[in-house]
Structure formats: structure tokens, C-alpha cells
C-alpha positions in Angstrom: -23.5 25.3 -49.6 -23.3 23.1 -52.5 -20.3 22.1 -54.8 -19.3 19.4 -57.0 -15.9 17.8 -57.8 -14.2 15.8 -60.6 -14.8 12.5 -59.6 -12.0 11.1 -61.9 -9.6 9.2 -59.4 -11.7 9.4 -56.8 -12.0 5.6 -55.5 -13.9 4.4 -52.6 -13.0 0.9 -50.4 -15.9 0.0 -48.2 -13.7 -1.9 -46.0 -15.2 -5.2 -46.4 -14.2 -5.9 -49.9 -10.5 -5.9 -51.4 -11.7 -3.9 -54.3 -12.7 -0.1 -55.0 -15.1 1.6 -57.0 -15.0 5.0 -58.7 -17.4 7.7 -57.4 -18.6 10.8 -57.5 -18.5 13.6 -55.0 -20.9 16.5 -54.2 -20.8 18.4 -51.2 -24.2 19.8 -49.8 -26.0 20.5 -46.4 -22.7 20.1 -44.6 -22.3 16.4 -45.9 -20.0 15.0 -48.6 -22.3 13.0 -51.0 -20.6 10.1 -52.4 -22.3 8.6 -55.5 -21.7 4.9 -55.9 -22.0 2.8 -58.9 -25.2 0.9 -58.1 -26.9 4.6 -57.9 -27.1 4.5 -54.0 -25.3 7.6 -51.9 -23.3 7.6 -48.8 -23.5 11.1 -46.5 -20.3 11.8 -44.6 -20.5 15.1 -42.5 -18.0 17.3 -43.3 -17.3 18.1 -39.8 -16.3 14.1 -39.0 -13.7 13.6 -42.1 -10.5 13.4 -41.5 -7.3 13.3 -43.8 -4.9 10.2 -42.9 -1.4 11.6 -42.9 0.5 8.4 -43.8 -0.2 8.3 -47.6 2.8 8.3 -49.9 1.3 9.4 -53.1 1.8 13.3 -53.2 -1.0 13.7 -55.7 -3.5 12.3 -53.9 -5.0 11.5 -50.3 -7.0 9.6 -48.4 -9.9 10.5 -46.2 -11.8 8.5 -43.6 -14.8 9.1 -41.6 -14.4 9.1 -37.8 -17.4 6.9 -37.0 -16.2 4.4 -39.7 -12.8 2.8 -39.2 -12.4 0.7 -42.0 -13.9 3.0 -45.1 -11.6 4.9 -47.2 -12.1 7.3 -49.6 -8.9 8.3 -52.2 -9.3 11.7 -53.8 -7.0 13.7 -56.3 -9.2 16.9 -56.6 -7.5 18.9 -53.5 -9.9 21.7 -53.5 -12.0 19.2 -51.6 -9.9 19.9 -48.5 -11.3 23.7 -48.2 -14.4 22.1 -47.8 -13.5 20.1 -44.8 -13.3 22.2 -41.7 -11.8 19.5 -39.3 -9.5 17.6 -42.0 -6.2 17.9 -40.2 -7.7 18.0 -36.6 -7.2 14.7 -34.4 -10.0 12.6 -34.4 -11.5 12.2 -30.8 -10.8 8.6 -29.0 -13.9 6.3 -29.7 -15.6 4.9 -26.7 -14.2 7.2 -24.0 -17.0 6.8 -22.0 -16.3 2.9 -22.1 -12.6 3.3 -21.6 -13.4 5.5 -18.6 -15.9 2.9 -16.9 -13.2 0.4 -17.6 -10.6 2.5 -15.7 -13.0 2.9 -12.9 -13.8 -0.8 -12.7 -10.2 -1.6 -12.6 -9.1 1.1 -10.0 -12.3 -0.5 -7.9 -11.2 -4.0 -8.7 -7.5 -3.5 -7.6 -8.8 -1.7 -4.2 -11.2 -4.5 -3.4 -8.5 -6.9 -3.7 -6.1 -5.0 -1.5 -8.5 -3.7 1.3 -11.0 -6.9 1.3 -9.8 -10.1 -0.6 -6.1 -9.9 0.7 -7.0 -9.1 4.4 -9.6 -11.8 4.5 -7.5 -14.2 2.6 -4.5 -13.7 4.9 -6.5 -14.0 8.4 -7.4 -17.5 7.0 -4.1 -18.3 5.8 -2.5 -17.2 9.1 -3.8 -20.1 11.2 -2.6 -22.7 8.6 0.9 -21.6 8.8 3.4 -24.0 11.0 5.4 -22.6 13.8 8.8 -23.2 12.1 7.3 -21.5 8.9 6.4 -18.5 11.0 9.6 -18.5 12.9 11.1 -18.3 9.4 9.2 -15.5 8.2 9.9 -13.5 11.2 13.7 -14.3 11.2 13.8 -13.1 7.4 11.7 -10.1 8.0 14.1 -9.0 10.9 17.2 -8.9 8.9 15.1 -7.3 6.3 14.4 -4.4 8.9 18.0 -4.3 10.1 19.4 -4.3 6.7 16.4 -1.5 5.4 17.2 0.9 8.6 21.2 0.8 8.1 21.9 4.1 7.3 25.7 3.2 6.2 25.1 0.8 3.7 27.9 -1.3 4.9 26.2 -3.5 7.8 22.5 -4.5 8.8 21.5 -2.1 11.8 23.3 -3.2 15.1 21.8 -5.0 17.7 21.9 -4.2 21.4 24.1 -6.9 23.1 25.8 -5.2 26.1 25.6 -8.3 28.5 24.3 -6.7 31.6 21.6 -4.9 29.6 20.8 -8.2 27.7 20.4 -9.9 31.3 17.9 -7.1 32.7 16.0 -7.3 29.3 15.7 -11.0 29.9 14.3 -10.6 33.5 11.8 -8.0 32.2 10.7 -10.6 29.8 10.5 -13.6 32.0 8.3 -11.4 34.5 5.8 -10.5 31.7 6.1 -14.2 30.1 5.3 -16.0 33.1 2.6 -18.5 34.1 -0.2 -20.2 32.1 -0.1 -19.3 28.8 3.8 -18.4 28.3 4.9 -18.2 25.1 7.9 -20.8 23.8 10.5 -19.2 21.9 9.6 -15.7 22.4 12.5 -13.3 21.5 13.0 -9.7 22.5 15.7 -7.7 20.8 16.9 -4.1 21.4 18.1 -2.3 18.2 20.4 0.8 18.1 18.4 3.2 16.3 16.9 6.6 17.8 13.4 5.8 17.0 10.8 5.8 19.5 9.1 2.3 18.7 8.5 -0.8 19.1 6.8 -3.8 17.2 6.3 -7.4 16.9 7.0 -9.6 14.0 5.6 -13.0 13.0 7.1 -16.4 15.2 7.7 -14.8 18.6 9.8 -11.5 17.9 9.3 -8.4 19.4 11.8 -5.4 18.7 12.4 -2.4 20.6 14.2 0.9 19.6 17.1 2.1 21.8 15.0 5.3 21.3 11.9 3.7 23.2 14.4 3.1 26.2 15.9 6.6 26.3 12.5 8.3 26.4 11.2 6.0 29.1 11.1 7.4 32.6 10.7 4.0 34.5 11.3 0.6 33.6 7.6 0.0 33.7 7.0 2.0 30.9 9.1 -0.1 28.7 7.5 -3.2 30.1 3.9 -1.9 29.6 4.9 -1.3 25.8 6.5 -4.8 25.5 3.7 -6.6 27.2 1.2 -4.9 24.6 3.6 -6.3 22.0 3.5 -9.8 23.2 -0.3 -9.4 23.1 0.1 -9.0 19.3 2.5 -12.2 19.2 -0.1 -14.3 20.9 -2.8 -13.1 18.9 -0.6 -13.9 15.8 -1.3 -10.3 14.7 2.0 -9.7 12.9 1.7 -13.0 10.7 -1.6 -11.7 9.5 -0.3 -7.9 8.9 2.5 -9.6 7.1 0.5 -11.7 4.8 -1.8 -8.7 4.1 1.4 -6.8 3.1 2.7 -9.4 0.7 -0.2 -9.9 -1.0 -0.6 -6.1 -1.4 2.9 -6.2 -2.7 2.0 -8.9 -5.1 -1.0 -7.0 -6.6 1.0 -3.6 -6.8 4.2 -5.1 -8.5 1.8 -6.6 -11.0 0.4 -3.1 -11.9 3.6 -1.0 -11.2 6.5 -3.7 -11.3 9.9 -3.1 -9.3 8.0 -4.9 -6.3 10.7 -7.9 -6.3 13.7 -6.3 -4.9 14.6 -3.3 -2.7 11.3 -1.3 -3.3 9.7 -4.3 -1.9 11.4 -4.8 1.1 11.0 -1.1 2.1 7.6 -1.5 1.4 7.1 -4.7 3.8 9.7 -2.9 6.3 7.5 0.1 6.8 4.3 -1.7 7.1 5.7 -3.7 9.6 7.4 -1.2 11.8 4.4 1.1 11.6 1.6 -1.5 11.4 -1.7 -0.5 13.0 -4.1 -3.2 13.7 -7.9 -3.3 13.7 -9.8 -1.9 16.8 -10.5 -5.4 18.0 -6.5 -6.4 17.8 -5.1 -3.3 19.9 -7.9 -3.7 22.4 -7.1 -7.4 22.9 -3.6 -6.6 23.1 -4.2 -3.7 25.4 -6.4 -6.2 27.8 -3.5 -8.9 27.4 -0.9 -6.6 28.6 -2.8 -5.1 31.5 -2.9 -8.7 32.6 0.4 -9.7 32.3 1.8 -6.3 34.0 -0.7 -7.4 37.0 0.8 -10.7 37.4 4.5 -8.9 37.3 2.9 -6.9 39.9 3.3 -3.8 37.7 0.8 -1.2 37.5 -1.0 -0.8 33.8 -1.1 2.9 34.3 2.5 3.2 33.4 1.2 2.7 29.6 -0.7 5.5 29.9 1.7 7.4 31.6 4.3 7.1 29.1 1.5 7.8 26.2 0.5 11.1 27.9 4.2 12.2 28.3 4.9 11.3 24.5 1.9 13.2 23.7 2.8 16.2 25.8 6.4 16.4 24.6 5.7 15.5 20.7 2.4 15.6 19.8 0.4 12.8 18.2 2.9 12.7 15.3 4.9 10.7 17.8 6.3 7.5 16.2 5.1 4.9 18.9 2.0 6.9 19.1 1.3 6.6 15.3 2.2 2.9 16.0 -0.3 2.1 18.8 -3.1 4.5 17.5 -6.1 2.8 15.6 -9.7 3.5 16.1 -9.6 3.7 19.7 -8.7 7.4 20.6 -5.2 8.4 22.6 -7.1 9.8 25.4 -9.2 6.7 25.7 -6.3 4.3 25.4 -4.8 6.3 28.5 -7.8 6.4 30.5 -8.1 2.5 29.9 -4.6 2.0 31.3 -5.4 3.9 34.2 -8.5 2.3 35.0 -6.9 -1.2 34.5 -4.5 -0.4 37.7 -5.8 -1.5 41.2 -5.8 1.5 43.3 -5.4 -0.5 46.3 -2.6 -2.6 45.2 1.1 -1.8 46.2 2.9 -2.3 42.8 6.6 -2.6 42.6 9.1 -1.7 39.8 9.9 -4.5 37.4 13.4 -3.7 37.6 15.5 -2.5 40.7 17.3 0.9 40.1 20.8 -1.1 38.9 19.0 -3.4 36.3 17.2 -0.1 35.2 20.7 1.2 34.5 21.9 -1.8 32.7 18.9 -1.6 30.5 19.4 2.0 29.6 23.1 1.1 28.6 22.2 -2.1 26.5 23.5 -0.5 23.5 26.7 0.8 25.1 
């Protein structure tokens, strides 16, 4: 294919100088040959030439080469368009491979920050937070959780404060938080919610949902869960988890926005309620809980008994089981709890029948 065109009125801008030069145009061997004043010739592949759509002059049009972002060719001979097969086609984005590589690198950088750097920094910072600051963090988070879980939108989720039930809960807490290593300022609260769960917050707060008490068959099962959560408080696991969540919220907020208000509260609430700690943290909390139960003359096997019944009745998708499950399998947790009990020891219930009835009615 070979064709010549009227060069009159055809002007070429190289993009480096603010002046144009008149050129001659010829098509041969699938190239638009542009003859310049100095005798040299430019070769533009016809498949790579595009028409710019922003021209105001209806009697002429401008062309560009997709591989040259600056050069322009202004043409008046419209028959040339018939030789340009891709004249009106959108040019492929330049540097797609580089763009994809940067996108992958950005995602990897965010993942590294959220999964590695933020947890590492949180673990280092947790030990420097003073007790008063940790307590304030726990109080603020507790109120956020109460507001987030309220289904009416009118008031925070109610705390269960039946006096007799509160006394029974205090009796149980005192039995588990006694002797050497007893925590100062340990605060255990029951929230009036059907969720079968319990969790710890920074600053010595442990929250038990009414659904857990309703599901328990004995006070020892509630005590076993409480002892485990006290173990997390002692190890300051909730503080580390809260710092990790806050760091993740900050990073995600920079990317997606809306993490300074309600979304942040809901995200942090969900993370703390369903907190899953590392295998070591869970194992340490279990071991701590067994020791506290033994010291209170309560069988550690109660934790395994509750786990097994919840698994049989609700499957492993139960909230409490999901909360407790980390790397150790549920079967191993059940067996470990039973193995921690002394088969030769005569254990006693942590509450008598009357106090247990009071605890079950704490939300009435």
C-alpha cells in the first residue's frame, strides 16, 4: 500500500519547540512517512496513530502517536483517515505493567503494615501504657460496646445489676481473684444480651453476656470462662489487641475513609468482642485459668464440659467457641481442660444453689 497526500496545511509539532513546520505526507509499508524541512523523515506506524477529539477547527484534525505523548500532526486532507485503521480507537494505557506492579506493591505494603508492623509496634507499646491510661481505654471501649450493641438506638445496652446477682458474681470473682497475683481493680460486668460470649478489655475489665449464663448448666462453667478471661487481663492481651485494631483502623482509614466515626466504633467493637489471640496467649490464658480454678477448689474440667456441650448443641460456629478458638483445636482444648483436673481431688461448686440462682437472675 502506497499513497501520497496533499501536504498543504499539514503542520508538525515535535513537542519540544513552540513552533511548527510544514511537512509532506506519504503512506508506504504500513507507515505514515512525515517529510520534514531538513530532509529527514519520520515513520509513524498507521496502527498506532490516533485522532485527538478535542479539536475546535472542523476543517482540520490533529493526530498523535501513542508512543509519543508530545508530538502532534495537524492535517487538512481528510482522506488520510481512511488509511488509519485505529484512528478513533482508545489508546492503551501507557505503562500498564508498571502500574500493575505498583498496585501489587501497594497492597503488599498495606498487608505488611496491618499484619506485621502494627502488631509488632502494638506489642512494644502495650508495656509502656500506664495503668490509668489502660483503665481509661477500657472504660471508653466498654461504653462504645454498650452503644454499638444496643438494638433500640435509644440508650446503651443495659448492665445487669440485680443486687443478689451482683453479690453472687462478686463472690465468684473474689474466689478466682484471690491469693498471690490477685489483680487490683478487676471489674466483671454482665451485659443484658443473648450472645453466648465473654471477653476481656484493657484495664482489668471482663464482660460476660447474659446468654453465656443462660447457656451454662453449672456456676463452675461460668467460673471457668471467667478464669480464662482473667488470664488474658493479666497478660494484657486486650491492650495489645486494642492497639493493633486501632493501628489497623488508622491505616484503613487513610485508604478508604470513614474510619473516624461510626465505622471505626463498629470495627473496634467487633474486633474486641470476637478477639482471637495467638496460640501462646490462648494456651497461657488456659493454664492461668486452670490454676485459678484449682486454687478456688473448682474443677478445670468445667471448661471442657461447656465447650463440648456447646459444640454438640450449636456446632463449632457458636460465638463462644469462635472466640476461644485460635490455633489449638477445640478437641485439644477440651482434653487439656479435663487433663488439668485432679481425679483424686474432691472439688466443690464455686457457688451454692441459692447463689447460683441469684446469678442466673442477675438481669431480672
